[in-house]
C-alpha positions in Angstrom: 8.1 -85.4 -35.0 9.1 -82.3 -37.1 7.9 -81.8 -40.6 9.9 -84.0 -43.0 9.5 -83.1 -46.7 10.8 -86.6 -47.7 7.5 -87.9 -46.3 5.7 -85.9 -49.1 7.2 -87.0 -52.4 4.5 -85.2 -54.3 6.5 -82.1 -53.8 8.8 -83.5 -56.5 6.1 -84.4 -59.0 6.2 -82.9 -62.5 3.2 -80.7 -63.1 1.1 -81.7 -66.2 0.5 -78.0 -67.0 2.7 -75.0 -66.9 1.2 -72.1 -68.7 3.0 -69.4 -70.5 2.1 -66.6 -68.0 1.5 -67.3 -64.3 2.9 -65.9 -61.1 1.8 -69.1 -59.3 4.2 -71.6 -60.9 6.7 -71.3 -58.1 4.2 -72.5 -55.5 3.1 -75.7 -57.3 5.5 -78.0 -55.3 3.9 -76.7 -52.1 0.4 -77.1 -53.5 1.2 -80.8 -54.2 2.6 -81.1 -50.6 -0.4 -79.4 -49.0 -2.9 -81.7 -50.6 -0.8 -84.7 -49.5 -0.6 -83.3 -45.9 -4.3 -82.3 -45.7 -6.1 -84.9 -47.8 -9.0 -82.5 -48.0 -12.5 -83.5 -48.7 -13.1 -80.3 -50.7 -11.0 -77.7 -52.5 -12.3 -74.4 -53.8 -10.4 -71.8 -55.8 -11.5 -68.2 -56.3 -9.7 -66.8 -59.3 -8.2 -69.4 -61.7 -7.1 -67.7 -64.9 -5.0 -70.2 -66.9 -5.2 -72.8 -64.2 -1.7 -73.4 -63.0 -2.7 -73.5 -59.3 -6.0 -75.2 -59.8 -4.8 -78.0 -62.1 -1.9 -78.6 -59.6 -4.5 -79.2 -56.8 -6.5 -81.5 -59.2 -3.3 -83.4 -60.2 -2.4 -84.1 -56.6 -6.0 -85.3 -55.9 -5.9 -87.6 -58.9 -2.4 -88.9 -58.0 -3.4 -89.7 -54.5 -6.8 -91.2 -55.6 -8.6 -89.0 -53.0 -12.4 -88.6 -52.8 -11.9 -84.9 -52.9 -14.4 -82.6 -54.7 -12.9 -79.6 -56.4 -14.3 -76.4 -57.8 -12.7 -73.5 -59.6 -14.7 -70.2 -59.7 -13.9 -67.4 -62.1 -15.7 -65.3 -64.7 -12.7 -65.9 -67.1 -13.0 -62.3 -68.2 -10.1 -60.9 -66.2 -9.8 -57.8 -64.0 -7.7 -54.7 -63.6 -4.8 -56.7 -62.1 -4.7 -59.7 -64.4 -5.9 -57.8 -67.4 -8.9 -58.7 -69.6 -8.7 -61.7 -71.9 -10.9 -63.5 -74.4 -12.6 -66.9 -74.6 -9.4 -68.7 -75.6 -8.1 -68.8 -72.0 -11.2 -70.7 -70.8 -11.3 -73.0 -73.8 -7.6 -74.0 -73.3 -8.2 -74.6 -69.6 -11.2 -76.8 -70.3 -9.2 -78.7 -72.9 -6.5 -79.5 -70.2 -9.0 -80.0 -67.4 -12.0 -81.9 -68.7 -10.4 -85.1 -70.0 -8.5 -85.6 -66.8 -10.5 -84.3 -63.8 -14.1 -83.9 -64.8 -15.1 -86.8 -62.6 -14.4 -84.9 -59.4 -13.8 -81.3 -60.5 -16.0 -78.5 -62.0 -15.2 -75.1 -63.5 -17.9 -72.6 -62.4 -18.2 -69.5 -64.5 -19.5 -67.0 -62.0 -18.6 -64.2 -59.7 -17.3 -65.2 -56.3 -20.4 -63.7 -54.6 -22.8 -65.5 -56.8 -21.1 -68.8 -56.4 -20.9 -68.5 -52.6 -24.5 -69.7 -52.3 -23.6 -73.0 -54.0 -21.5 -74.1 -50.9 -22.8 -74.9 -47.5 -21.3 -73.4 -44.4 -18.5 -75.5 -42.9 -18.0 -77.5 -46.1 -14.7 -76.4 -47.5 -11.4 -77.8 -46.3 -9.0 -75.8 -48.6 -9.8 -72.4 -50.1 -7.4 -70.6 -52.4 -8.2 -66.9 -52.8 -6.5 -65.3 -55.9 -9.0 -62.9 -57.3 -8.8 -59.1 -57.5 -5.8 -58.2 -55.2 -6.9 -54.8 -53.8 -7.3 -54.8 -50.0 -11.1 -54.2 -50.2 -11.7 -57.0 -52.7 -9.5 -59.5 -50.9 -11.0 -58.6 -47.5 -14.5 -59.0 -49.0 -13.7 -62.4 -50.4 -12.1 -63.6 -47.2 -15.1 -62.5 -45.1 -17.7 -63.9 -47.5 -16.1 -67.3 -47.7 -14.8 -67.7 -44.1 -18.2 -69.2 -42.9 -17.8 -71.9 -45.6 -14.6 -73.2 -44.1 -14.7 -76.5 -42.2 -13.0 -77.2 -38.8 -10.0 -78.5 -40.8 -10.0 -75.4 -43.0 -7.0 -73.7 -44.5 -7.0 -70.6 -46.6 -4.3 -69.7 -49.2 -3.8 -66.1 -50.1 -1.6 -65.3 -53.1 0.5 -62.1 -53.6 1.1 -61.5 -49.9 4.5 -60.0 -50.8 3.3 -57.4 -53.3 3.0 -53.9 -52.0 2.6 -51.9 -55.3 0.1 -51.3 -58.0 -2.9 -51.3 -55.7 -2.2 -54.7 -54.3 -3.4 -55.0 -50.7 -3.4 -58.7 -49.8 -0.4 -58.1 -47.6 -2.5 -55.8 -45.4 -5.3 -58.4 -45.1 -2.7 -61.0 -44.2 -1.4 -58.8 -41.4 -4.9 -58.5 -40.1 -6.1 -62.1 -40.2 -3.0 -64.0 -39.0 -2.8 -63.0 -35.3 -4.0 -65.9 -33.1 -4.1 -68.4 -36.0 -1.4 -70.8 -37.2 0.1 -69.4 -40.3 3.1 -69.3 -42.6 4.1 -67.0 -45.5 6.3 -67.9 -48.4 8.1 -65.0 -49.9 9.0 -66.3 -53.4 6.7 -66.0 -56.5 5.0 -62.8 -55.1 4.3 -64.5 -51.8 1.8 -67.1 -50.6 0.1 -67.0 -47.2 -1.0 -70.3 -45.6 -3.6 -69.7 -42.9 -5.3 -72.2 -40.6 -8.9 -71.0 -39.9 -10.2 -74.3 -38.4 -9.5 -75.7 -35.0 -9.1 -79.3 -36.0 -6.1 -79.3 -38.3 -4.7 -82.6 -39.7 -1.7 -83.7 -37.6 0.7 -83.4 -40.6 -0.3 -79.8 -41.2 0.0 -78.9 -37.5 3.5 -80.3 -37.6 4.3 -78.2 -40.7 3.1 -75.0 -39.0 5.1 -75.8 -35.9 8.3 -76.6 -37.8 7.9 -73.7 -40.2 7.8 -71.3 -37.3 10.9 -72.8 -35.8 12.8 -73.1 -39.1 11.2 -70.6 -41.5 14.3 -70.1 -43.7 14.8 -73.9 -44.2 11.1 -74.4 -45.2 11.1 -71.3 -47.4 14.4 -72.2 -49.2 13.3 -75.8 -49.8 10.0 -74.9 -51.5 11.5 -71.8 -53.2 14.2 -73.9 -54.9 11.7 -76.5 -56.0 9.5 -73.7 -57.4 12.4 -72.0 -59.2 13.1 -75.2 -61.0 9.6 -75.1 -62.5 9.9 -71.4 -63.3 13.1 -72.3 -65.3 11.2 -75.1 -67.0 8.7 -72.6 -68.2 11.5 -70.4 -69.5 13.0 -73.3 -71.3 9.6 -74.2 -72.8 9.1 -70.6 -74.0 12.6 -70.7 -75.6 11.9 -74.0 -77.3 8.6 -72.8 -78.7 10.4 -69.7 -80.1 13.1 -71.9 -81.6 10.5 -74.1 -83.3 8.8 -71.0 -84.7 12.1 -69.7 -86.1 12.7 -73.2 -87.7 9.3 -73.1 -89.2 9.8 -69.7 -90.7 13.2 -70.8 -92.1 11.6 -74.0 -93.6 9.0 -71.9 -95.3 11.6 -69.5 -96.7 13.5 -72.5 -98.0 10.5 -73.8 -99.8 9.7 -70.4 -101.3 13.2 -70.2 -102.7 13.2 -73.7 -104.2 15.3 -75.4 -101.5 14.5 -78.7 -99.9 13.8 -79.1 -96.2 15.4 -82.2 -94.7 13.5 -84.5 -92.3 15.5 -83.3 -89.3 14.7 -79.7 -89.9 11.0 -80.5 -90.4 10.8 -82.2 -87.0 9.8 -79.2 -84.8 9.2 -81.5 -81.8 13.0 -81.8 -81.6 13.1 -78.3 -80.1 11.3 -79.7 -77.0 13.3 -82.9 -76.7 16.8 -81.6 -77.3 16.8 -77.8 -77.3 20.5 -77.3 -77.2 21.2 -79.5 -80.3 18.2 -78.0 -82.0 19.4 -74.4 -81.3 22.9 -75.2 -82.6 21.5 -76.8 -85.8 19.1 -73.9 -86.3 21.9 -71.3 -85.9 24.0 -73.1 -88.6 21.0 -73.1 -90.9 20.3 -69.4 -90.3 23.9 -68.5 -91.1 23.7 -70.5 -94.3 20.3 -68.9 -95.2 21.7 -65.4 -94.7 24.6 -66.2 -97.1 22.1 -67.7 -99.6 19.8 -64.7 -99.2 22.6 -62.3 -100.0 23.5 -64.4 -103.1 19.9 -64.4 -104.3 19.5 -60.7 -103.8 22.7 -60.0 -105.8 21.5 -62.3 -108.5 18.2 -60.3 -108.7 20.1 -57.1 -109.0 22.1 -58.2 -112.1 21.0 -56.7 -115.4 19.0 -59.1 -117.5 21.3 -61.4 -119.5 24.4 -59.8 -117.9 27.0 -60.8 -115.5 27.5 -59.4 -112.1 29.7 -56.3 -112.1 33.3 -56.9 -111.2 34.8 -55.1 -108.3 37.4 -52.4 -109.3 40.9 -53.4 -108.6 41.9 -49.8 -107.6 44.9 -49.8 -110.1 
């Protein structure tokens, strides 16, 4: 039986978290589907950053009520490809992760090499490698963690489609795929799916078989689902910006002695009805510009005097 995406409704699930900056958002529907196909006993991620991919794995595990154990490994300090960042990134991830997934998941603050000793050989079903993306670093991570993979093991490699700025995952992908079931998505900077175990779940074996026969169909299906989430992130960013502009406008009104009505004070409306919120905000900004001009003209009048009259030209 060929791979049928309708058998995996998790691909249509709404993610709980979409961060403001992640190249992985477009692959979240496949992450949901992969967990449903594999039903892994263990998931490990190398390189988590803001957590879009890792929290997607955890969300799928929780939704399916699986006995999976999950671990995310990162220093949460950044690198030359992701850039460096402060403690806020880790704090925000913990705030999203701990209340929901602490029962089966842990965030391990460590280098990948140091954490490798925490996992027994043959113990990991699903490994996602998304650390430093140079060829040497990616190759080292793959070789270090390959013995940890179970007979059902699958490795995900992100950024397989990027060939600039010192990225070399594409080169590693070309080297490790011959002789192994594999498939590469091309959207969202590329995601390689590589079977490294000999005892794949039947559903995953069907996926690899069908993906090789109908690669465009599989790629288009998941690319379109992923693009919908990317657009959701853009809408969220726009709504946050609109709410900020409304807040600035409300503060200006208060400073100039004007009242702020209840509708304008409800910044959550930007998220629930962005179009109406934007239209209302535009009207208010136009009115505020007119009022600002009037107030500036009033301030420029001589004390106790009237505004100068325009010359008639006669």
